[in-house]
C-alpha positions as a printed NumPy array, in Angstrom:
array([[ 66.816, -29.036,  14.613],
       [ 65.399, -31.847,  15.765],
       [ 61.923, -34.156,  14.546],
       [ 59.234, -34.158,  16.931],
       [ 58.404, -37.63 ,  17.956],
       [ 55.64 , -39.418,  16.157],
       [ 53.535, -39.805,  19.364],
       [ 53.51 , -35.806,  19.387],
       [ 51.754, -35.629,  15.874],
       [ 49.29 , -38.533,  16.774],
       [ 48.287, -36.599,  20.116],
       [ 48.101, -33.628,  18.481],
       [ 46.047, -34.644,  15.705],
       [ 43.437, -36.608,  17.822],
       [ 43.198, -33.588,  20.051],
       [ 42.601, -31.36 ,  17.031],
       [ 39.816, -33.689,  15.843],
       [ 38.257, -33.658,  19.141],
       [ 37.873, -29.996,  19.521],
       [ 36.397, -29.7  ,  15.935],
       [ 33.754, -32.249,  16.744],
       [ 32.732, -30.7  ,  19.997],
       [ 32.889, -27.438,  18.448],
       [ 29.686, -28.194,  16.084],
       [ 27.102, -25.831,  17.923],
       [ 23.601, -27.101,  19.161],
       [ 21.389, -24.541,  18.909],
       [ 18.465, -25.785,  21.121],
       [ 16.712, -22.857,  22.644],
       [ 13.809, -22.734,  25.05 ],
       [ 10.838, -20.459,  25.172],
       [ 11.146, -17.045,  24.237],
       [ 10.587, -14.359,  26.971],
       [  9.148, -11.054,  26.437],
       [  8.697,  -8.11 ,  28.163],
       [  7.524,  -4.344,  27.464],
       [  6.816,  -0.995,  29.026],
       [  4.365,   1.605,  27.151],
       [  4.952,   5.096,  28.208],
       [  2.959,   6.87 ,  25.728],
       [  0.71 ,   5.57 ,  22.735],
       [  2.308,   5.105,  19.426],
       [ -0.252,   5.599,  16.436],
       [  0.453,   2.441,  13.697],
       [  0.43 ,   5.306,  11.044],
       [  3.129,   7.16 ,  12.252],
       [  6.448,   6.175,  10.184],
       [  9.491,   4.399,  11.801],
       [ 13.385,   4.661,  11.391],
       [ 15.059,   1.641,  12.801],
       [ 18.746,   1.941,  13.914],
       [ 21.337,   0.   ,  15.527],
       [ 23.916,   0.728,  18.15 ],
       [ 26.239,  -1.322,  16.192],
       [ 26.842,  -1.883,  12.412],
       [ 28.167,  -4.911,  11.866],
       [ 27.247,  -7.534,   9.311],
       [ 25.002,  -9.356,  11.719],
       [ 23.333,  -6.282,  13.305],
       [ 22.926,  -5.153,  10.081],
       [ 21.043,  -8.083,   8.842],
       [ 18.799,  -8.006,  11.915],
       [ 17.956,  -4.436,  11.109],
       [ 16.202,  -5.617,   7.661],
       [ 14.624,  -8.48 ,   9.972],
       [ 12.904,  -5.681,  12.06 ],
       [ 11.926,  -3.56 ,   8.888],
       [ 10.587,  -6.672,   7.247],
       [  8.585,  -7.581,  10.465],
       [  7.401,  -4.033,  11.068],
       [  6.332,  -3.416,   7.314],
       [  4.086,  -6.942,   7.964],
       [  2.344,  -5.198,  10.991],
       [  1.344,  -2.405,   8.895],
       [  4.025,   0.307,   9.775],
       [  5.752,   2.44 ,   7.521],
       [  9.452,   2.837,   7.43 ],
       [ 10.902,   5.942,   6.195],
       [ 14.352,   7.494,   6.811],
       [ 13.102,  10.65 ,   7.773],
       [ 10.596,   9.594,  10.408],
       [  9.998,  11.32 ,  13.786],
       [  9.747,   7.744,  15.574],
       [ 13.368,   5.715,  16.063],
       [ 13.212,   2.324,  16.814],
       [ 16.758,   1.417,  17.804],
       [ 17.611,  -2.256,  18.893],
       [ 20.907,  -3.623,  20.746],
       [ 21.682,  -7.369,  21.122],
       [ 23.278,  -8.744,  24.075],
       [ 24.273, -12.543,  24.837],
       [ 25.79 , -13.729,  27.838],
       [ 27.609, -17.079,  28.305],
       [ 26.343, -19.524,  30.726],
       [ 28.378, -20.533,  34.087],
       [ 29.117, -24.039,  35.347],
       [ 30.792, -25.294,  38.549],
       [ 32.061, -28.64 ,  39.392],
       [ 32.671, -31.578,  37.482],
       [ 35.324, -34.157,  36.84 ],
       [ 38.386, -35.243,  34.397],
       [ 37.736, -35.07 ,  30.745],
       [ 36.135, -38.508,  29.753],
       [ 36.253, -38.211,  26.104],
       [ 39.815, -38.977,  25.389],
       [ 42.486, -40.469,  27.714],
       [ 46.368, -40.473,  26.627],
       [ 48.83 , -42.943,  28.878],
       [ 52.402, -43.184,  27.944],
       [ 54.441, -46.162,  27.247],
       [ 57.031, -47.773,  29.104],
       [ 59.572, -46.848,  26.705],
       [ 59.999, -42.818,  27.18 ],
       [ 62.463, -42.417,  24.319],
       [ 59.693, -40.92 ,  22.347],
       [ 59.907, -43.041,  19.267],
       [ 56.784, -44.745,  20.038],
       [ 53.11 , -43.306,  19.838],
       [ 51.252, -43.116,  23.333],
       [ 48.727, -45.348,  23.982],
       [ 45.557, -43.116,  23.099],
       [ 41.878, -44.023,  23.85 ],
       [ 39.402, -42.029,  22.295],
       [ 35.907, -42.582,  23.657],
       [ 33.468, -42.339,  20.628],
       [ 30.397, -44.145,  22.296],
       [ 29.906, -45.381,  26.01 ],
       [ 26.313, -46.13 ,  27.432],
       [ 27.899, -46.18 ,  30.808],
       [ 30.131, -43.283,  31.22 ],
       [ 29.226, -41.003,  27.85 ],
       [ 31.465, -40.464,  24.784],
       [ 31.668, -38.284,  21.824],
       [ 28.522, -39.48 ,  20.224],
       [ 26.643, -39.519,  23.711],
       [ 28.127, -36.923,  25.706],
       [ 26.751, -37.444,  29.432],
       [ 27.153, -34.8  ,  31.743],
       [ 29.17 , -35.409,  34.717],
       [ 26.621, -35.585,  37.767],
       [ 28.963, -33.028,  39.504],
       [ 28.542, -30.646,  37.356],
       [ 26.023, -27.886,  38.399],
       [ 24.575, -24.945,  35.786],
       [ 24.54 , -22.038,  37.621],
       [ 23.323, -19.975,  34.763],
       [ 22.06 , -20.677,  31.319],
       [ 23.587, -19.16 ,  28.114],
       [ 21.417, -16.348,  27.086],
       [ 20.341, -14.052,  24.104],
       [ 18.698, -10.938,  24.41 ],
       [ 17.574,  -8.016,  22.286],
       [ 16.638,  -4.848,  23.992],
       [ 14.401,  -2.327,  21.769],
       [ 13.114,   1.612,  22.415],
       [ 10.969,   3.795,  20.459],
       [ 11.673,   7.314,  20.875],
       [ 10.396,  10.635,  19.539],
       [ 13.211,  12.473,  17.611],
       [ 11.836,  16.094,  17.926],
       [ 11.515,  16.038,  21.925],
       [ 13.433,  12.742,  23.219],
       [ 11.135,  11.223,  24.895],
       [ 10.979,   7.536,  24.969],
       [  7.558,   6.186,  24.193],
       [  8.537,   2.397,  24.398],
       [ 10.498,   0.096,  25.438],
       [ 10.717,  -4.07 ,  25.155],
       [ 13.043,  -6.793,  25.311],
       [ 12.852, -10.07 ,  24.426],
       [ 15.35 , -13.348,  25.301],
       [ 15.823, -17.073,  25.252],
       [ 18.292, -19.242,  26.732],
       [ 20.59 , -20.976,  24.209],
       [ 23.297, -23.224,  23.35 ],
       [ 25.05 , -21.523,  20.451],
       [ 26.352, -17.879,  21.47 ],
       [ 26.1  , -17.385,  17.599],
       [ 23.123, -18.626,  16.292],
       [ 21.677, -15.869,  13.894],
       [ 18.404, -18.212,  13.525],
       [ 17.461, -17.633,  17.125],
       [ 18.278, -13.829,  17.09 ],
       [ 15.838, -13.7  ,  14.011],
       [ 13.288, -15.548,  16.039],
       [ 13.535, -12.776,  19.011],
       [ 12.263, -10.251,  16.336],
       [  8.719, -10.878,  15.886],
       [  7.685, -11.264,  19.936],
       [  8.973,  -7.645,  20.033],
       [  7.065,  -6.153,  17.24 ],
       [  3.76 ,  -7.862,  18.184],
       [  3.857,  -5.93 ,  21.321],
       [  4.957,  -2.153,  20.625],
       [  2.928,  -0.097,  22.46 ],
       [  1.817,  -2.611,  24.888],
       [  2.801,  -3.306,  28.475],
       [  3.624,  -7.272,  29.045],
       [  5.599,  -9.086,  31.787],
       [  7.379, -11.982,  31.267],
       [  5.348, -13.406,  28.443],
       [  6.571, -16.628,  27.136],
       [  6.237, -17.773,  23.792],
       [  7.057, -21.322,  21.969],
       [ 10.085, -21.258,  19.651],
       [  8.934, -22.2  ,  16.539]])
C-alpha cells in the first residue's frame, strides 16, 4: 500500500480550510415584502389552530413563533378551533452567470514531478486589487440572475365548510439559506396583516 505524497496532504488541508471559511453564512437580508388577500371577514375573537405541512424541528419552532405572535395580537389559540391557520416555508437559491477562475487559491506543481516535494500553494488572504479570502471581490463578469429568496405562505380556512378566508405571504432576499432568524422575522408582518388585503408592502428588516 503506497503512501500519499506530502504535497497531497498539504493541498487537501488547504482546500478544506478554504471551504470551511467560505461556508460561514452571511445572513444579510433586504427588506421584507408582504402580500395578502382577504376573501371573508375574520372576527378577531374567533380562536385559531396553527398547523404546518412539515413537522420538522425548524417548522415546529416556527409554529410556536406563530402562536406567540397571534397571542400578542389578541388571538386565542385552541386545538378545537374552527379556523385553521396553516403555513409553509420555501427557499429558492439564487442563480448566477459568468465569472472567471477562482482567485482565492492558486496551486502550481514544482519542477520535480516525483511527488516528494509539496506543490507551490498561494492562499490569497487579502488583496485590495483582486480580492481575497477576507475581502472577497466579485468578478465583474459575474451577473446575479436571481437572488436567493425565503418565503412563508399562510392561509386561514374554515374547518366546517373548507372555505378559505384569507391568505398571505412574506418574503425576503437572503444570503444564508437556513437562516432561522430571518424565518422568525417573516412571521410578524404576516400576523399584522391577517384579514387585510395588501400588495407588495415593504417592511424594513429589524
